[in-house]
C-alpha positions as CSV (number, residue, x, y, z in Angstrom):
1,M,100.7,-28.6,23.3
2,I,97.0,-28.3,22.6
3,D,97.7,-26.7,19.3
4,A,99.7,-29.6,18.0
5,Q,97.3,-32.2,19.4
6,W,94.2,-30.7,17.8
7,R,96.0,-30.0,14.5
8,E,97.2,-33.7,14.3
9,K,93.6,-34.9,14.9
10,L,92.3,-32.6,12.2
11,E,94.9,-33.6,9.7
12,N,94.4,-37.3,10.3
13,N,90.7,-37.1,9.9
14,Q,90.5,-37.9,6.2
15,G,86.8,-38.0,6.2
16,W,86.6,-34.4,7.5
17,W,88.9,-33.2,4.8
18,E,86.9,-35.1,2.1
19,R,83.7,-33.4,3.2
20,L,85.6,-30.1,3.2
21,E,86.6,-30.7,-0.4
22,Q,83.1,-31.6,-1.4
23,R,81.8,-28.3,0.0
24,N,84.5,-26.4,-1.7
25,G,83.3,-27.7,-5.0
26,S,79.6,-27.1,-4.4
27,A,78.0,-25.2,-7.2
28,S,75.3,-23.8,-4.9
29,A,77.6,-21.8,-2.6
30,R,77.9,-18.2,-3.6
31,V,80.9,-17.7,-1.3
32,T,83.6,-20.1,-2.3
33,R,87.0,-20.7,-0.8
34,N,90.2,-20.0,-2.5
35,T,93.8,-21.0,-1.8
36,G,95.0,-18.0,0.0
37,E,92.6,-15.1,0.9
38,I,91.2,-14.8,4.4
39,R,87.7,-13.4,4.1
40,L,85.9,-11.7,6.9
41,Y,82.1,-11.0,7.0
42,A,80.0,-9.2,9.6
43,F,76.4,-10.1,10.4
44,T,73.9,-8.2,12.5
45,C,71.9,-10.8,14.3
46,G,69.4,-8.6,16.0
47,W,69.5,-5.6,18.3
48,M,68.9,-5.0,22.0
49,T,68.1,-1.9,24.2
50,A,69.4,-1.6,27.7
51,D,70.4,1.0,30.3
52,L,73.6,2.6,29.2
53,K,75.2,2.0,32.6
54,M,75.2,-1.7,31.7
55,M,78.1,-0.7,29.3
56,L,79.4,2.5,30.9
57,G,79.1,2.1,34.6
58,R,78.4,5.8,35.6
59,A,76.4,6.7,32.5
60,H,72.6,7.5,32.3
61,G,70.0,6.8,29.7
62,K,69.4,4.0,27.2
63,I,71.5,2.5,24.4
64,R,70.2,0.4,21.4
65,F,73.1,-1.8,20.3
66,P,73.8,-4.5,17.7
67,V,74.3,-8.2,18.3
68,P,77.2,-9.0,16.0
69,C,78.5,-12.3,14.6
70,Y,81.4,-12.8,12.2
71,L,82.2,-15.4,9.6
72,I,85.9,-16.0,8.8
73,D,86.2,-18.0,5.5
74,H,89.7,-19.6,5.6
75,P,91.1,-22.1,3.1
76,K,91.1,-24.7,5.8
77,G,87.6,-24.1,7.2
78,R,84.7,-21.8,7.9
79,V,84.7,-20.2,11.3
80,L,82.1,-18.3,13.2
81,F,83.0,-15.9,16.0
82,D,80.0,-16.0,18.3
83,T,76.5,-17.0,17.2
84,G,74.1,-14.3,18.6
85,L,70.7,-14.9,20.2
86,H,68.6,-18.0,20.5
87,P,65.8,-18.1,17.8
88,D,63.2,-18.3,20.6
89,C,64.1,-14.6,21.4
90,Q,62.4,-13.6,18.2
91,H,58.9,-14.4,19.5
92,D,59.2,-14.9,23.3
93,P,62.3,-13.4,24.8
94,E,60.8,-13.2,28.3
95,T,60.4,-17.0,28.5
96,R,63.7,-17.8,26.9
97,L,65.8,-15.3,29.0
98,G,63.9,-15.4,32.2
99,G,65.0,-12.8,34.7
100,I,67.6,-11.3,32.4
101,A,64.8,-10.2,30.1
102,K,63.9,-7.3,32.4
103,H,67.2,-5.7,31.7
104,F,67.1,-6.0,27.9
105,H,64.5,-5.2,25.2
106,V,65.1,-7.5,22.3
107,H,64.7,-6.4,18.7
108,Y,65.1,-9.6,16.8
109,R,63.2,-10.7,13.7
110,R,63.0,-14.0,11.8
111,G,65.7,-14.1,9.2
112,E,68.3,-12.4,11.5
113,E,69.5,-15.5,13.2
114,V,73.0,-16.6,12.2
115,A,71.8,-19.6,10.1
116,A,69.7,-17.3,8.0
117,R,72.5,-14.8,7.7
118,L,74.8,-17.6,6.4
119,M,72.2,-18.7,3.9
120,Q,72.3,-15.2,2.4
121,L,75.9,-16.1,1.5
122,G,74.9,-19.5,0.1
123,I,76.4,-21.2,3.1
124,E,74.5,-23.8,5.1
125,A,74.9,-23.7,8.9
126,K,75.7,-27.4,9.0
127,D,78.9,-26.7,7.0
128,I,80.4,-24.4,9.6
129,D,83.6,-26.1,10.9
130,F,84.4,-24.1,14.0
131,V,82.6,-21.7,16.4
132,I,84.9,-19.5,18.5
133,N,82.8,-18.3,21.4
134,S,84.1,-15.2,23.0
135,H,82.3,-16.3,26.2
136,L,79.1,-18.0,27.3
137,H,76.6,-15.2,27.6
138,F,73.2,-15.6,25.9
139,D,73.8,-13.1,23.1
140,H,77.1,-14.8,22.1
141,T,76.1,-18.5,22.3
142,G,72.4,-18.5,21.6
143,G,72.8,-19.6,18.0
144,N,75.2,-22.5,18.8
145,L,72.4,-25.0,18.3
146,L,72.1,-23.8,14.7
147,V,75.6,-25.0,13.8
148,P,75.4,-28.7,15.0
149,N,78.6,-29.9,13.2
150,A,80.9,-27.1,14.4
151,R,83.7,-27.6,16.9
152,I,83.4,-25.1,19.7
153,V,86.6,-23.3,20.6
154,I,86.6,-21.7,24.0
155,Q,88.9,-20.8,26.9
156,R,89.2,-23.7,29.4
157,R,88.4,-21.4,32.3
158,E,85.3,-20.1,30.6
159,W,84.0,-23.6,29.9
160,E,84.7,-24.7,33.4
161,A,82.9,-21.7,34.8
162,G,79.9,-22.7,32.6
163,K,79.8,-26.0,34.5
164,M,79.9,-24.7,38.0
165,P,76.6,-23.8,39.6
166,E,78.0,-20.8,41.5
167,L,79.6,-19.3,38.5
168,I,76.7,-20.1,36.3
169,H,74.6,-18.0,38.6
170,A,77.2,-15.2,39.1
171,N,77.6,-14.8,35.4
172,A,74.0,-15.3,34.3
173,Y,74.9,-18.2,32.0
174,D,72.2,-20.5,30.6
175,K,73.5,-24.1,29.9
176,R,70.7,-24.5,27.2
177,D,72.8,-22.1,25.1
178,Y,76.1,-24.0,25.1
179,D,75.8,-27.4,26.7
180,L,74.5,-29.0,23.5
181,G,76.8,-31.9,22.8
182,H,79.3,-30.2,20.4
183,L,82.9,-31.3,20.3
184,V,84.5,-28.7,22.5
185,M,88.2,-27.6,22.2
186,Q,89.1,-26.0,25.5
187,V,92.1,-23.8,24.9
188,E,94.4,-21.9,27.2
189,G,95.4,-18.4,26.4
190,S,96.5,-17.6,22.9
191,F,95.6,-20.4,20.4
192,D,96.4,-20.4,16.7
193,L,93.5,-22.3,15.1
194,F,95.1,-23.3,11.8
195,G,98.8,-22.9,12.8
196,D,99.4,-20.1,10.3
197,G,98.9,-17.0,12.4
198,T,95.7,-15.9,10.6
199,I,93.1,-16.7,13.3
200,V,94.4,-16.5,16.9
201,T,92.5,-16.3,20.2
202,I,93.5,-13.5,22.6
203,P,92.7,-14.1,26.3
204,T,90.8,-11.0,27.5
205,F,89.6,-12.1,30.9
206,G,87.5,-10.0,33.2
207,H,84.1,-9.5,31.7
208,T,83.6,-13.2,32.5
209,P,86.1,-15.7,33.9
210,G,87.5,-16.8,30.6
211,H,86.5,-14.2,28.0
212,Q,88.5,-14.2,24.8
213,S,88.8,-11.9,21.8
214,L,90.0,-12.9,18.3
215,K,92.9,-11.6,16.1
216,I,92.4,-12.1,12.3
217,K,95.3,-11.4,9.9
218,L,93.8,-9.9,6.8
219,G,95.8,-8.6,3.8
220,T,95.2,-5.1,5.0
221,G,96.5,-5.8,8.6
222,D,95.2,-7.2,11.8
223,V,91.6,-7.0,13.0
224,I,90.7,-7.6,16.6
225,L,87.2,-8.8,17.3
226,A,87.0,-7.5,20.9
227,A,83.5,-8.8,21.8
228,D,82.6,-7.8,25.4
229,A,86.2,-7.1,26.5
230,C,85.4,-3.7,25.1
231,Y,81.7,-2.8,24.4
232,L,82.2,0.7,22.9
233,R,84.9,2.9,21.4
234,Q,84.3,5.2,24.5
235,S,85.1,2.2,26.8
236,L,88.6,1.9,25.3
237,E,89.3,5.6,25.0
238,E,88.3,6.3,28.6
239,L,88.9,2.9,30.2
240,H,85.3,3.1,31.3
241,L,84.2,-0.2,32.7
242,P,80.6,-1.6,32.7
243,K,78.4,-1.7,35.7
244,L,78.7,-5.5,36.1
245,V,82.1,-7.1,35.7
246,F,83.3,-10.5,36.9
247,D,86.8,-9.2,37.7
248,R,87.4,-5.5,37.3
249,A,91.2,-5.6,37.5
250,Q,91.4,-8.3,34.8
251,M,89.0,-6.5,32.6
252,L,91.1,-3.3,32.9
253,D,94.2,-5.3,32.0
254,S,92.4,-6.7,29.0
255,M,91.4,-3.2,27.8
256,L,95.0,-2.0,28.2
257,L,96.1,-5.0,26.1
258,L,93.6,-3.9,23.4
259,R,95.1,-0.4,23.6
260,R,98.5,-1.8,22.9
261,L,97.4,-3.8,20.0
262,Q,95.6,-0.8,18.6
263,A,98.8,1.3,19.0
264,A,100.7,-1.3,17.1
265,G,98.3,-0.9,14.1
266,A,95.5,-3.4,14.7
267,R,91.9,-2.3,14.1
268,I,89.6,-2.9,17.0
269,F,86.0,-4.0,16.4
270,Y,84.1,-3.1,19.5
271,G,81.6,-5.5,20.9
272,H,78.3,-3.6,20.8
273,D,79.0,-0.1,19.6
274,P,76.1,1.2,17.5
275,E,78.0,4.2,16.1
276,F,81.0,2.1,15.1
277,W,78.7,-0.6,13.7
278,K,77.4,1.9,11.1
279,Q,80.9,1.9,9.6
280,V,81.2,-1.9,9.4
281,P,80.4,-3.4,5.9
282,Q,77.6,-6.0,6.3
283,A,77.6,-9.3,4.5
284,P,77.7,-10.0,1.6
285,L,80.3,-7.2,1.6
286,M,83.7,-8.3,2.9
287,I,85.6,-6.4,5.6
288,R,88.8,-5.3,4.0
């Protein structure tokens, strides 16, 4: 019933809708909403280098990979899928990331944070209505502080894991990234954000306790933003799991689900695939 409960709250919040209408009419915004089209934009919010085995468990060598974020511009609201790295990682990643920093070399410059990427489209970060976090890792929630008015949409089991000391440690979470006072919508399983089938969460547990991917229905068909349920095209083709996984059996099940969705015609957008990312139009271009 969570869908109906949250939808009723949103529809009854007249002030929220009035602010939404004011933003729709803003002359300063270069990206304006319309009455029907769902617009999807990709942002590159930095890069990182790590051992390839972090993504392909038995592999050797290094990989330099993108940190993606996505904007979905829907007639009922603007939605981010993940928010990238914390701005402190631009100048002092070692201090910000602590022990994790020894595993990742961060390439992240000023102007690549999600708020700056939005401004390139004429959108202010304060006007983002929802952030759908795939999970709580630092490269997916680090920019949450930049979108203070957004409602966070996350799987209940992921949010609960982010509150438990044992699971915070086991999953290398940092509460400074996500425990910031946002209104949090804890969802369970598949959740249709606007009730029209255009933006629907897909539970893809395994990478973390409550990881989720996102299905977006565009005019050209379904797009699946896989996030870390599937790092690379090779991951899905070979069912090749990363070195570190919270639950290997669940992650394998999630990858098999992505395979079925792909076989049914959906386009899979892999979480951190540098070769695939070369083919993804970057904002201000739309993903068609």
